[in-house]
N, C-alpha and C positions, 0 to 999 in steps of 0.2 A: 739696114739690117735686111736679111733675106728671109722671107716667110714662104710657106707653101699653102696653097688653097686647093681643096678637093671638093668637087661637086659630086654628091653621092645619091644613088637611088634609094628606094624604100628598103632594099635588102643590104644597104651599106656598101654596095659595089660602086667603085669610082667610075663616074661618067666622063669626067675630064679633070685635068690638073693644071695648075699654073703656078708660077713663081712670082712673088711680089717683092719688090724692093721698096721698103718704106723706112722713113726716118725713125719710127718707134712703133711700139705695139699698138698705141691708140690709133695711129694712122692706118696700120694694117687691119685692125678691127673695122674701121670705117670702110675701107675699100672692100674687104671681104663681105661685109654686111650689104653693100650695094650689089653684090653679085648674086645674092639669094633671090630666088624667083620661084619656079616650080619645085625645085629640089633643094635639099639641105646643102649647106656649104660648111665645110670644116676648115678652120684656120690652124695651121701648125707652125711652131717655131722649133725646127729640128725634130726631135722625138717627143716634144711637149705639145699636147693639144691645148690650144689657147682658147678657142671658142667654137661653138656650133651655132649657125644661124639657120633657123628652121624655114623650110620652103613651104609653099602652099599645099603640097601633097604630103607633108610630114604627118606621121601618125603620132599624135600627142601621148599615147599611152605605151610607147615603146619602153621596154625595160632593159636594164643593163648598160645604159649609155649615160654619159654625163648630161646634166641638165644644161640647156642652152643658156648662154650668157647674153 
């Protein structure tokens, strides 16, 4: 299955994007989670947001976005 990963800054602007080919969602979550560092990482399956992995500079009190999984 093909997933998309977006590394985003504190304003939710995309810093970089990548495509992930993974056998299932669990594998995609694992790989995307490994990509988190300074910035947040969003994992998408088409137009469905699968998970957000918070980075070190993530602002925990942001409003209006899904809770990280």
